[in-house]
C-alpha positions in Angstrom: -6.4 -0.2 -35.0 -4.8 2.4 -37.8 -4.9 1.0 -40.7 -1.7 2.8 -43.0 -2.1 6.0 -44.8 -1.0 4.1 -48.2 -4.4 2.8 -48.5 -6.6 3.7 -51.5 -10.3 4.7 -51.8 -11.7 1.2 -52.2 -9.5 -0.7 -49.2 -10.6 2.0 -47.2 -14.4 1.6 -48.1 -13.6 -2.2 -47.8 -12.6 -1.6 -44.4 -15.7 0.4 -43.7 -17.8 -2.4 -45.2 -16.4 -5.0 -43.3 -16.8 -3.2 -39.9 -20.0 -2.5 -40.2 -20.9 -6.3 -40.8 -19.2 -7.4 -37.9 -21.2 -5.7 -36.1 -19.3 -4.5 -32.8 -16.4 -2.7 -34.8 -16.7 1.4 -35.8 -14.8 2.6 -38.6 -14.1 5.9 -39.2 -11.8 8.0 -41.4 -10.1 10.9 -40.7 -8.3 13.1 -42.6 -4.8 15.0 -41.4 -3.2 17.3 -44.3 -2.3 15.2 -47.1 -2.7 11.9 -45.4 -6.1 9.9 -45.1 -6.4 6.7 -42.3 -9.1 4.5 -41.3 -9.1 3.9 -37.8 -11.7 0.7 -36.7 -12.9 1.1 -33.0 -14.1 -2.1 -31.0 -16.8 -0.7 -29.6 -19.9 -0.3 -30.9 -22.2 -0.1 -28.0 -20.4 2.9 -26.4 -20.3 4.4 -29.7 -24.4 3.9 -29.9 -24.6 5.7 -26.7 -22.6 8.2 -27.6 -24.5 8.8 -30.7 -27.7 8.5 -28.9 -26.2 11.2 -26.1 -25.4 13.6 -28.8 -28.4 13.1 -31.5 -30.5 14.6 -28.0 -28.6 17.9 -27.9 -30.6 20.5 -28.5 -28.8 23.7 -29.9 -27.0 25.5 -27.5 -26.7 22.6 -25.3 -23.5 20.8 -24.1 -21.9 17.1 -23.1 -19.1 16.6 -20.6 -17.5 13.0 -21.4 -15.4 12.7 -18.5 -11.7 11.5 -18.9 -12.1 8.3 -17.2 -12.2 7.3 -20.9 -9.6 5.7 -22.7 -7.7 7.7 -25.3 -9.5 5.6 -28.1 -13.1 6.7 -26.5 -12.1 10.2 -26.4 -11.0 9.8 -29.9 -14.1 8.3 -30.8 -16.0 11.1 -28.9 -14.5 13.3 -31.2 -14.7 11.5 -34.4 -18.5 11.3 -33.9 -18.7 15.1 -33.0 -17.2 16.4 -35.8 -19.5 13.6 -38.2 -22.3 15.2 -36.6 -21.1 18.7 -37.2 -21.0 19.4 -33.2 -17.9 21.1 -31.6 -15.8 19.3 -29.3 -13.0 19.9 -27.5 -10.8 18.7 -24.3 -11.3 21.2 -21.6 -11.0 20.8 -17.7 -13.8 21.0 -15.3 -14.2 22.0 -11.7 -10.5 20.9 -9.9 -8.5 19.8 -12.7 -11.6 16.6 -14.0 -10.3 16.5 -17.1 -12.9 15.7 -20.0 -14.1 15.8 -23.5 -17.1 18.6 -23.9 -19.5 18.5 -26.9 -21.1 21.5 -27.5 -24.4 21.7 -30.3 -23.0 25.1 -31.7 -21.8 24.1 -35.4 -23.8 27.4 -36.6 -22.8 29.9 -34.2 -18.7 28.6 -34.9 -19.3 29.2 -38.5 -20.7 32.6 -37.9 -17.9 33.4 -35.5 -15.5 32.2 -38.4 -17.0 34.3 -41.0 -16.7 37.4 -38.4 -12.8 36.8 -37.7 -11.8 35.3 -41.4 -11.4 39.2 -42.6 -9.2 40.6 -39.7 -6.2 42.5 -40.8 -3.0 42.7 -38.6 -3.6 45.1 -36.3 -7.6 44.8 -36.4 -10.0 43.7 -33.4 -13.2 42.5 -33.6 -15.5 42.6 -29.9 -18.5 39.9 -29.8 -21.1 41.3 -27.6 -21.9 40.5 -23.8 -24.7 38.8 -24.3 -23.0 35.7 -25.3 -23.5 32.3 -23.1 -20.9 30.9 -21.4 -20.4 28.2 -24.2 -20.6 30.8 -26.9 -17.3 32.5 -25.4 -15.8 29.4 -25.3 -16.3 29.1 -29.2 -15.3 32.6 -29.8 -11.9 31.6 -28.1 -11.5 28.1 -29.9 -11.9 29.8 -33.2 -9.5 32.2 -32.6 -7.0 30.1 -31.0 -7.6 28.0 -34.5 -7.1 30.8 -36.4 -4.4 32.1 -34.4 -5.8 35.0 -33.1 -5.9 36.1 -29.7 -8.9 36.2 -27.9 -9.1 37.9 -24.3 -12.7 38.3 -22.1 -13.4 41.7 -21.0 -15.7 42.6 -18.1 -17.7 45.2 -19.0 -20.9 46.6 -17.0 -23.7 44.6 -18.7 -21.6 41.3 -18.7 -18.4 39.6 -20.1 -17.4 40.5 -23.8 -14.9 38.8 -26.0 -12.9 40.5 -28.0 -10.2 39.2 -30.7 -7.5 40.5 -32.1 -5.3 39.8 -35.0 -1.6 41.0 -33.7 1.0 39.5 -36.4 
């Protein structure tokens, strides 16, 4: 259930408190631009399982949650991943099988962001071919988030990722 954005901070806290007291509801606060809303999910067991699974991820590891999930459960996976400082995105595995993939690369994503933010129009930054597949994905996602163009270069030592600021 999505609560109205007009709730004040005290009301949002009350929703969180009451959801926790009930034991089977999970409340999350989402901020989008100037709007803050509380979303309550009825799926405590699922949320607990997602937390257990994501807590077990070691740096560099990932977990794909298949898209048989309802839209609410997909959203909850994204929210829990963000709450835990993990990177999540929707992607395609194999033959168009949709999933939410969560990757424990938050530190790497922050590093990539610091490398790409200073790029000026017409400049390019190339990441080394030694990046893992997940690290390459992170470079592409961070670049897209910043409005930059990322492309893969096939080099003798492997695949490198170049990012350009074309605006």
